[in-house]
Structure formats: C-alpha cells, structure tokens
PQR file of N, CA, C, O and H, with PARSE charges and radii, in Angstrom:
ATOM      1  N   UNK A   1       7.852 -17.064  -6.815 -0.4000 1.5000
ATOM      2  CA  UNK A   1       6.234 -17.180  -6.713 -0.0000 2.0000
ATOM      3  C   UNK A   1       5.961 -15.907  -7.933  0.5500 1.7000
ATOM      4  O   UNK A   1       4.793 -15.521  -7.889 -0.5500 1.4000
ATOM      5  N   UNK A   2       6.566 -15.398  -8.694 -0.4000 1.5000
ATOM      6  CA  UNK A   2       5.688 -14.608  -9.646 -0.0000 2.0000
ATOM      7  C   UNK A   2       4.852 -13.278  -8.652  0.5500 1.7000
ATOM      8  O   UNK A   2       3.888 -13.208  -9.414 -0.5500 1.4000
ATOM      9  H   UNK A   2       7.515 -15.712  -8.730  0.4000 1.0000
ATOM     10  N   UNK A   3       4.595 -12.449  -7.797 -0.4000 1.5000
ATOM     11  CA  UNK A   3       4.776 -11.687  -7.110 -0.0000 2.0000
ATOM     12  C   UNK A   3       5.136 -10.428  -7.373  0.5500 1.7000
ATOM     13  O   UNK A   3       6.232 -10.261  -6.838 -0.5500 1.4000
ATOM     14  H   UNK A   3       5.378 -12.506  -7.178  0.4000 1.0000
ATOM     15  N   UNK A   4       4.875  -9.694  -7.782 -0.4000 1.5000
ATOM     16  CA  UNK A   4       4.689  -7.752  -8.210 -0.0000 2.0000
ATOM     17  C   UNK A   4       4.340  -6.821  -7.368  0.5500 1.7000
ATOM     18  O   UNK A   4       3.160  -6.660  -7.055 -0.5500 1.4000
ATOM     19  H   UNK A   4       3.985  -9.829  -8.216  0.4000 1.0000
ATOM     20  N   UNK A   5       5.369  -6.050  -6.868 -0.4000 1.5000
ATOM     21  CA  UNK A   5       4.347  -4.936  -5.745 -0.0000 2.0000
ATOM     22  C   UNK A   5       3.925  -4.081  -6.936  0.5500 1.7000
ATOM     23  O   UNK A   5       4.500  -4.105  -8.024 -0.5500 1.4000
ATOM     24  H   UNK A   5       6.327  -6.181  -7.123  0.4000 1.0000
ATOM     25  N   UNK A   6       2.467  -3.034  -6.518 -0.4000 1.5000
ATOM     26  CA  UNK A   6       1.778  -2.691  -6.931 -0.0000 2.0000
ATOM     27  C   UNK A   6       1.699  -0.899  -6.605  0.5500 1.7000
ATOM     28  O   UNK A   6       1.096   0.053  -7.100 -0.5500 1.4000
ATOM     29  H   UNK A   6       2.000  -3.014  -5.634  0.4000 1.0000
ATOM     30  N   UNK A   7       2.623  -1.096  -5.550 -0.4000 1.5000
ATOM     31  CA  UNK A   7       2.642   0.345  -4.681 -0.0000 2.0000
ATOM     32  C   UNK A   7       4.079   0.683  -5.278  0.5500 1.7000
ATOM     33  O   UNK A   7       5.125   0.041  -5.177 -0.5500 1.4000
ATOM     34  H   UNK A   7       3.113  -1.870  -5.148  0.4000 1.0000
ATOM     35  N   UNK A   8       3.818   1.881  -5.929 -0.4000 1.5000
ATOM     36  CA  UNK A   8       4.525   2.851  -6.622 -0.0000 2.0000
ATOM     37  C   UNK A   8       5.781   3.292  -5.528  0.5500 1.7000
ATOM     38  O   UNK A   8       5.448   3.559  -4.373 -0.5500 1.4000
ATOM     39  H   UNK A   8       2.969   2.402  -6.012  0.4000 1.0000
ATOM     40  N   UNK A   9       6.987   3.350  -5.854 -0.4000 1.5000
ATOM     41  CA  UNK A   9       8.335   4.093  -4.919 -0.0000 2.0000
ATOM     42  C   UNK A   9       8.358   5.627  -4.818  0.5500 1.7000
ATOM     43  O   UNK A   9       8.507   6.379  -5.780 -0.5500 1.4000
ATOM     44  H   UNK A   9       7.257   3.133  -6.792  0.4000 1.0000
ATOM     45  N   UNK A  10       8.206   5.968  -3.652 -0.4000 1.5000
ATOM     46  CA  UNK A  10       8.402   7.275  -3.841 -0.0000 2.0000
ATOM     47  C   UNK A  10      10.073   7.849  -4.333  0.5500 1.7000
ATOM     48  O   UNK A  10      11.156   7.400  -3.957 -0.5500 1.4000
ATOM     49  H   UNK A  10       8.085   5.357  -2.870  0.4000 1.0000
ATOM     50  N   UNK A  11       9.813   8.903  -5.226 -0.4000 1.5000
ATOM     51  CA  UNK A  11      10.595   9.766  -5.891 -0.0000 2.0000
ATOM     52  C   UNK A  11      11.621   9.835  -4.755  0.5500 1.7000
ATOM     53  O   UNK A  11      11.244  10.668  -3.931 -0.5500 1.4000
ATOM     54  H   UNK A  11       8.934   9.268  -5.531  0.4000 1.0000
ATOM     55  N   UNK A  12      12.866   9.221  -4.388 -0.4000 1.5000
ATOM     56  CA  UNK A  12      13.917  10.057  -4.116 -0.0000 2.0000
ATOM     57  C   UNK A  12      15.359   9.541  -3.977  0.5500 1.7000
ATOM     58  O   UNK A  12      16.140   9.567  -3.025 -0.5500 1.4000
ATOM     59  H   UNK A  12      13.172   8.544  -5.058  0.4000 1.0000
ATOM     60  N   UNK A  13      15.494   8.931  -5.582 -0.4000 1.5000
ATOM     61  CA  UNK A  13      16.307   8.469  -6.315 -0.0000 2.0000
ATOM     62  C   UNK A  13      16.601   7.868  -7.494  0.5500 1.7000
ATOM     63  O   UNK A  13      16.216   6.749  -7.833 -0.5500 1.4000
ATOM     64  H   UNK A  13      14.860   8.910  -6.355  0.4000 1.0000
ATOM     65  N   UNK A  14      17.102   8.412  -7.952 -0.4000 1.5000
ATOM     66  CA  UNK A  14      16.715   7.546  -9.760 -0.0000 2.0000
ATOM     67  C   UNK A  14      16.307   6.112  -9.823  0.5500 1.7000
ATOM     68  O   UNK A  14      15.719   5.709 -10.826 -0.5500 1.4000
ATOM     69  H   UNK A  14      17.415   9.321  -7.676  0.4000 1.0000
ATOM     70  N   UNK A  15      16.464   5.637  -9.236 -0.4000 1.5000
ATOM     71  CA  UNK A  15      16.797   4.239  -9.850 -0.0000 2.0000
ATOM     72  C   UNK A  15      14.860   4.172  -9.418  0.5500 1.7000
ATOM     73  O   UNK A  15      13.946   3.775 -10.141 -0.5500 1.4000
ATOM     74  H   UNK A  15      16.941   5.964  -8.420  0.4000 1.0000
ATOM     75  N   UNK A  16      14.805   4.648  -8.189 -0.4000 1.5000
ATOM     76  CA  UNK A  16      13.196   5.185  -7.879 -0.0000 2.0000
ATOM     77  C   UNK A  16      12.360   4.705  -9.383  0.5500 1.7000
ATOM     78  O   UNK A  16      11.758   3.639  -9.501 -0.5500 1.4000
ATOM     79  H   UNK A  16      15.548   4.970  -7.601  0.4000 1.0000
ATOM     80  N   UNK A  17      12.450   5.446 -10.147 -0.4000 1.5000
ATOM     81  CA  UNK A  17      11.670   5.990 -11.536 -0.0000 2.0000
ATOM     82  C   UNK A  17      11.729   4.560 -12.331  0.5500 1.7000
ATOM     83  O   UNK A  17      10.827   4.041 -12.990 -0.5500 1.4000
ATOM     84  H   UNK A  17      12.940   6.313 -10.051  0.4000 1.0000
ATOM     85  N   UNK A  18      13.170   4.030 -12.057 -0.4000 1.5000
ATOM     86  CA  UNK A  18      13.079   2.706 -12.607 -0.0000 2.0000
ATOM     87  C   UNK A  18      12.197   1.756 -12.011  0.5500 1.7000
ATOM     88  O   UNK A  18      11.699   0.880 -12.719 -0.5500 1.4000
ATOM     89  H   UNK A  18      13.903   4.451 -11.522  0.4000 1.0000
ATOM     90  N   UNK A  19      11.963   1.823 -10.870 -0.4000 1.5000
ATOM     91  CA  UNK A  19      10.959   0.405 -10.140 -0.0000 2.0000
ATOM     92  C   UNK A  19       9.432   1.120 -10.591  0.5500 1.7000
ATOM     93  O   UNK A  19       8.607   0.242 -10.841 -0.5500 1.4000
ATOM     94  H   UNK A  19      12.368   2.534 -10.296  0.4000 1.0000
ATOM     95  N   UNK A  20       8.909   2.493 -10.740 -0.4000 1.5000
ATOM     96  CA  UNK A  20       8.127   2.839 -11.068 -0.0000 2.0000
ATOM     97  C   UNK A  20       7.596   2.624 -12.728  0.5500 1.7000
ATOM     98  O   UNK A  20       6.398   2.463 -12.959 -0.5500 1.4000
ATOM     99  H   UNK A  20       9.580   3.206 -10.536  0.4000 1.0000
ATOM    100  N   UNK A  21       8.098   2.633 -13.269 -0.4000 1.5000
ATOM    101  CA  UNK A  21       7.948   1.972 -15.333 -0.0000 2.0000
ATOM    102  C   UNK A  21       8.120   0.721 -15.295  0.5500 1.7000
ATOM    103  O   UNK A  21       7.666   0.177 -16.302 -0.5500 1.4000
ATOM    104  H   UNK A  21       9.071   2.764 -13.082  0.4000 1.0000
ATOM    105  N   UNK A  22       8.762  -0.243 -14.280 -0.4000 1.5000
ATOM    106  CA  UNK A  22       8.458  -1.640 -14.573 -0.0000 2.0000
ATOM    107  C   UNK A  22       7.003  -1.980 -13.818  0.5500 1.7000
ATOM    108  O   UNK A  22       6.831  -3.175 -13.578 -0.5500 1.4000
ATOM    109  H   UNK A  22       9.131   0.198 -13.462  0.4000 1.0000
ATOM    110  N   UNK A  23       6.083  -1.185 -13.473 -0.4000 1.5000
ATOM    111  CA  UNK A  23       4.602  -1.690 -12.809 -0.0000 2.0000
ATOM    112  C   UNK A  23       3.471  -1.312 -14.114  0.5500 1.7000
ATOM    113  O   UNK A  23       3.293  -0.280 -14.763 -0.5500 1.4000
ATOM    114  H   UNK A  23       6.223  -0.215 -13.668  0.4000 1.0000
ATOM    115  N   UNK A  24       2.907  -2.489 -14.143 -0.4000 1.5000
ATOM    116  CA  UNK A  24       1.866  -2.636 -14.691 -0.0000 2.0000
ATOM    117  C   UNK A  24       1.056  -1.787 -14.414  0.5500 1.7000
ATOM    118  O   UNK A  24       0.610  -1.716 -13.269 -0.5500 1.4000
ATOM    119  H   UNK A  24       3.051  -3.327 -13.616  0.4000 1.0000
ATOM    120  N   UNK A  25       0.611  -0.810 -15.539 -0.4000 1.5000
ATOM    121  CA  UNK A  25      -0.467  -0.261 -15.700 -0.0000 2.0000
ATOM    122  C   UNK A  25      -1.891  -0.061 -15.680  0.5500 1.7000
ATOM    123  O   UNK A  25      -2.670   0.586 -14.980 -0.5500 1.4000
ATOM    124  H   UNK A  25       0.974  -0.867 -16.469  0.4000 1.0000
ATOM    125  N   UNK A  26      -1.971  -0.759 -16.587 -0.4000 1.5000
ATOM    126  CA  UNK A  26      -3.065  -2.366 -16.069 -0.0000 2.0000
ATOM    127  C   UNK A  26      -3.221  -2.462 -14.872  0.5500 1.7000
ATOM    128  O   UNK A  26      -4.106  -1.789 -14.344 -0.5500 1.4000
ATOM    129  H   UNK A  26      -1.338  -1.285 -17.155  0.4000 1.0000
ATOM    130  N   UNK A  27      -2.404  -3.328 -14.096 -0.4000 1.5000
ATOM    131  CA  UNK A  27      -2.722  -3.579 -13.087 -0.0000 2.0000
ATOM    132  C   UNK A  27      -2.707  -3.242 -11.746  0.5500 1.7000
ATOM    133  O   UNK A  27      -3.011  -3.952 -10.788 -0.5500 1.4000
ATOM    134  H   UNK A  27      -1.684  -3.874 -14.525  0.4000 1.0000
ATOM    135  N   UNK A  28      -2.059  -1.286 -11.776 -0.4000 1.5000
ATOM    136  CA  UNK A  28      -2.058  -0.071 -11.429 -0.0000 2.0000
ATOM    137  C   UNK A  28      -3.419   0.610 -11.359  0.5500 1.7000
ATOM    138  O   UNK A  28      -3.702   1.487 -10.543 -0.5500 1.4000
ATOM    139  H   UNK A  28      -1.812  -0.709 -12.555  0.4000 1.0000
ATOM    140  N   UNK A  29      -4.382   0.034 -12.464 -0.4000 1.5000
ATOM    141  CA  UNK A  29      -5.620   1.242 -12.382 -0.0000 2.0000
ATOM    142  C   UNK A  29      -6.195  -0.024 -11.495  0.5500 1.7000
ATOM    143  O   UNK A  29      -6.297   0.390 -10.340 -0.5500 1.4000
ATOM    144  H   UNK A  29      -4.152  -0.679 -13.127  0.4000 1.0000
ATOM    145  N   UNK A  30      -6.568  -1.258 -11.565 -0.4000 1.5000
ATOM    146  CA  UNK A  30      -7.228  -1.851 -10.459 -0.0000 2.0000
ATOM    147  C   UNK A  30      -6.805  -1.820  -8.878  0.5500 1.7000
ATOM    148  O   UNK A  30      -7.425  -2.048  -7.840 -0.5500 1.4000
ATOM    149  H   UNK A  30      -6.485  -1.594 -12.503  0.4000 1.0000
ATOM    150  N   UNK A  31      -5.571  -1.464  -9.154 -0.4000 1.5000
ATOM    151  CA  UNK A  31      -5.732  -1.987  -7.307 -0.0000 2.0000
ATOM    152  C   UNK A  31      -6.003  -0.688  -7.076  0.5500 1.7000
ATOM    153  O   UNK A  31      -6.296  -0.540  -5.890 -0.5500 1.4000
ATOM    154  H   UNK A  31      -5.068  -1.279  -9.998  0.4000 1.0000
ATOM    155  N   UNK A  32      -6.045   0.696  -7.916 -0.4000 1.5000
ATOM    156  CA  UNK A  32      -6.638   1.341  -7.477 -0.0000 2.0000
ATOM    157  C   UNK A  32      -8.615   1.483  -7.231  0.5500 1.7000
ATOM    158  O   UNK A  32      -9.332   1.987  -6.367 -0.5500 1.4000
ATOM    159  H   UNK A  32      -5.807   0.576  -8.880  0.4000 1.0000
ATOM    160  N   UNK A  33      -8.829   0.813  -8.379 -0.4000 1.5000
ATOM    161  CA  UNK A  33     -10.186   0.221  -8.273 -0.0000 2.0000
ATOM    162  C   UNK A  33     -10.749  -0.130  -7.081  0.5500 1.7000
ATOM    163  O   UNK A  33     -11.778   0.302  -6.563 -0.5500 1.4000
ATOM    164  H   UNK A  33      -8.246   0.404  -9.082  0.4000 1.0000
ATOM    165  N   UNK A  34      -9.423  -1.544  -6.415 -0.4000 1.5000
ATOM    166  CA  UNK A  34     -10.478  -1.982  -5.481 -0.0000 2.0000
ATOM    167  C   UNK A  34      -9.752  -0.888  -3.921  0.5500 1.7000
ATOM    168  O   UNK A  34     -10.335  -1.230  -2.892 -0.5500 1.4000
ATOM    169  H   UNK A  34      -8.587  -1.895  -6.836  0.4000 1.0000
ATOM    170  N   UNK A  35      -8.805   0.114  -3.694 -0.4000 1.5000
ATOM    171  CA  UNK A  35      -8.951   0.898  -2.925 -0.0000 2.0000
ATOM    172  C   UNK A  35      -9.850   2.041  -3.048  0.5500 1.7000
ATOM    173  O   UNK A  35     -10.147   2.897  -2.215 -0.5500 1.4000
ATOM    174  H   UNK A  35      -8.331   0.391  -4.530  0.4000 1.0000
ATOM    175  N   UNK A  36     -10.280   1.853  -4.451 -0.4000 1.5000
ATOM    176  CA  UNK A  36     -12.026   3.144  -4.218 -0.0000 2.0000
ATOM    177  C   UNK A  36     -13.139   3.077  -3.898  0.5500 1.7000
ATOM    178  O   UNK A  36     -14.019   3.907  -3.670 -0.5500 1.4000
ATOM    179  H   UNK A  36     -10.038   1.158  -5.128  0.4000 1.0000
ATOM    180  N   UNK A  37     -13.012   1.037  -3.876 -0.4000 1.5000
ATOM    181  CA  UNK A  37     -14.730   0.178  -3.339 -0.0000 2.0000
ATOM    182  C   UNK A  37     -14.130  -0.226  -2.014  0.5500 1.7000
ATOM    183  O   UNK A  37     -14.968  -0.933  -1.454 -0.5500 1.4000
ATOM    184  H   UNK A  37     -12.298   0.363  -4.061  0.4000 1.0000
ATOM    185  N   UNK A  38     -12.970  -0.083  -1.203 -0.4000 1.5000
ATOM    186  CA  UNK A  38     -12.563  -0.429  -0.233 -0.0000 2.0000
ATOM    187  C   UNK A  38     -13.156   0.839   0.906  0.5500 1.7000
ATOM    188  O   UNK A  38     -13.637   0.688   2.029 -0.5500 1.4000
ATOM    189  H   UNK A  38     -12.289   0.491  -1.658  0.4000 1.0000
ATOM    190  N   UNK A  39     -12.899   2.146   0.093 -0.4000 1.5000
ATOM    191  CA  UNK A  39     -13.306   3.470   0.816 -0.0000 2.0000
ATOM    192  C   UNK A  39     -15.170   3.302   1.174  0.5500 1.7000
ATOM    193  O   UNK A  39     -15.891   3.462   2.159 -0.5500 1.4000
ATOM    194  H   UNK A  39     -12.509   2.269  -0.820  0.4000 1.0000
ATOM    195  N   UNK A  40     -15.330   2.948  -0.082 -0.4000 1.5000
ATOM    196  CA  UNK A  40     -17.051   3.503   0.147 -0.0000 2.0000
ATOM    197  C   UNK A  40     -17.430   2.107   0.359  0.5500 1.7000
ATOM    198  O   UNK A  40     -18.632   2.289   0.170 -0.5500 1.4000
ATOM    199  H   UNK A  40     -14.744   2.818  -0.882  0.4000 1.0000
ATOM    200  N   UNK A  41     -17.351   0.928   0.588 -0.4000 1.5000
ATOM    201  CA  UNK A  41     -17.939   0.807   2.154 -0.0000 2.0000
ATOM    202  C   UNK A  41     -17.400   0.395   2.813  0.5500 1.7000
ATOM    203  O   UNK A  41     -17.560  -0.818   2.953 -0.5500 1.4000
ATOM    204  H   UNK A  41     -16.374   0.780   0.742  0.4000 1.0000
ATOM    205  N   UNK A  42     -16.408   1.077   3.665 -0.4000 1.5000
ATOM    206  CA  UNK A  42     -16.429   2.152   5.107 -0.0000 2.0000
ATOM    207  C   UNK A  42     -16.987   3.110   4.767  0.5500 1.7000
ATOM    208  O   UNK A  42     -17.769   2.646   5.598 -0.5500 1.4000
ATOM    209  H   UNK A  42     -16.278   2.062   3.551  0.4000 1.0000
ATOM    210  N   UNK A  43     -17.457   4.085   4.360 -0.4000 1.5000
ATOM    211  CA  UNK A  43     -17.866   5.238   4.665 -0.0000 2.0000
ATOM    212  C   UNK A  43     -19.496   5.084   4.264  0.5500 1.7000
ATOM    213  O   UNK A  43     -20.295   6.021   4.258 -0.5500 1.4000
ATOM    214  H   UNK A  43     -16.822   4.462   3.685  0.4000 1.0000
ATOM    215  N   UNK A  44     -19.887   3.276   3.835 -0.4000 1.5000
ATOM    216  CA  UNK A  44     -21.019   3.184   4.089 -0.0000 2.0000
ATOM    217  C   UNK A  44     -22.001   2.120   5.307  0.5500 1.7000
ATOM    218  O   UNK A  44     -22.967   2.210   6.066 -0.5500 1.4000
ATOM    219  H   UNK A  44     -19.238   2.516   3.840  0.4000 1.0000
ATOM    220  N   UNK A  45     -21.175   1.325   4.935 -0.4000 1.5000
ATOM    221  CA  UNK A  45     -21.382   0.972   6.816 -0.0000 2.0000
ATOM    222  C   UNK A  45     -20.408   0.821   8.326  0.5500 1.7000
ATOM    223  O   UNK A  45     -20.416   0.216   9.398 -0.5500 1.4000
ATOM    224  H   UNK A  45     -20.391   1.252   4.318  0.4000 1.0000
ATOM    225  N   UNK A  46     -19.687   1.720   7.639 -0.4000 1.5000
ATOM    226  CA  UNK A  46     -18.884   2.379   8.658 -0.0000 2.0000
ATOM    227  C   UNK A  46     -18.332   1.767   9.954  0.5500 1.7000
ATOM    228  O   UNK A  46     -17.140   1.467   9.882 -0.5500 1.4000
ATOM    229  H   UNK A  46     -19.680   2.212   6.768  0.4000 1.0000
ATOM    230  N   UNK A  47     -18.765   1.591  10.785 -0.4000 1.5000
ATOM    231  CA  UNK A  47     -18.559   0.743  12.279 -0.0000 2.0000
ATOM    232  C   UNK A  47     -18.267  -0.455  11.964  0.5500 1.7000
ATOM    233  O   UNK A  47     -17.211  -1.028  12.231 -0.5500 1.4000
ATOM    234  H   UNK A  47     -19.733   1.835  10.843  0.4000 1.0000
ATOM    235  N   UNK A  48     -19.274  -0.930  11.329 -0.4000 1.5000
ATOM    236  CA  UNK A  48     -19.301  -2.532  10.828 -0.0000 2.0000
ATOM    237  C   UNK A  48     -18.177  -2.693  10.237  0.5500 1.7000
ATOM    238  O   UNK A  48     -17.519  -3.555  10.820 -0.5500 1.4000
ATOM    239  H   UNK A  48     -20.132  -0.464  11.112  0.4000 1.0000
ATOM    240  N   UNK A  49     -17.776  -2.359   9.555 -0.4000 1.5000
ATOM    241  CA  UNK A  49     -16.213  -3.062   9.060 -0.0000 2.0000
ATOM    242  C   UNK A  49     -14.696  -2.262   9.576  0.5500 1.7000
ATOM    243  O   UNK A  49     -13.598  -2.370   9.029 -0.5500 1.4000
ATOM    244  H   UNK A  49     -18.311  -1.659   9.082  0.4000 1.0000
ATOM    245  N   UNK A  50     -14.989  -1.584  10.595 -0.4000 1.5000
ATOM    246  CA  UNK A  50     -13.857  -0.783  11.357 -0.0000 2.0000
ATOM    247  C   UNK A  50     -13.250  -1.518  12.249  0.5500 1.7000
ATOM    248  O   UNK A  50     -13.894  -1.571  13.297 -0.5500 1.4000
ATOM    249  H   UNK A  50     -15.880  -1.497  11.040  0.4000 1.0000
ATOM    250  N   UNK A  51     -12.131  -2.192  12.262 -0.4000 1.5000
ATOM    251  CA  UNK A  51     -11.424  -3.052  13.869 -0.0000 2.0000
ATOM    252  C   UNK A  51     -11.858  -1.931  15.066  0.5500 1.7000
ATOM    253  O   UNK A  51     -11.831  -0.702  15.129 -0.5500 1.4000
ATOM    254  H   UNK A  51     -11.608  -2.150  11.411  0.4000 1.0000
ATOM    255  N   UNK A  52     -12.306  -3.105  16.055 -0.4000 1.5000
ATOM    256  CA  UNK A  52     -12.776  -2.371  17.583 -0.0000 2.0000
ATOM    257  C   UNK A  52     -11.974  -2.140  18.270  0.5500 1.7000
ATOM    258  O   UNK A  52     -12.259  -1.673  19.373 -0.5500 1.4000
ATOM    259  H   UNK A  52     -12.328  -4.104  16.004  0.4000 1.0000
ATOM    260  N   UNK A  53     -10.022  -2.476  17.732 -0.4000 1.5000
ATOM    261  CA  UNK A  53      -9.409  -2.350  18.997 -0.0000 2.0000
ATOM    262  C   UNK A  53      -8.250  -1.224  18.078  0.5500 1.7000
ATOM    263  O   UNK A  53      -7.320  -0.677  18.671 -0.5500 1.4000
ATOM    264  H   UNK A  53      -9.790  -2.855  16.836  0.4000 1.0000
TER
END
C-alpha cells in the first residue's frame, strides 16, 4: 500500500539507526506539527475533546 511509519525507532540495536535513517525528515516534521496542533486544541478546549470513559 506504500504506507511508511513516521515514528522513529528507539535505539536499542544497530539496525534501529538504519530504520531511522530511512524516515523522511520532511514528513516527520509534518507529523511533529500535527502533534503540536492536537496538543494546543486539547489544552484550549479541555474536556470537550477528551474521552469520557
């Protein structure tokens, strides 16, 4: 399907560095921006966007 993960691997083994090197830095930066937006929405709207259970 052409889907690649954007979450970097924890560095426990040598091959983890290789996995992280293959991640596109531009797309990883976009992921970081969306995480920032999600965080600010949760902070500003509070309980309205959080799960109830």
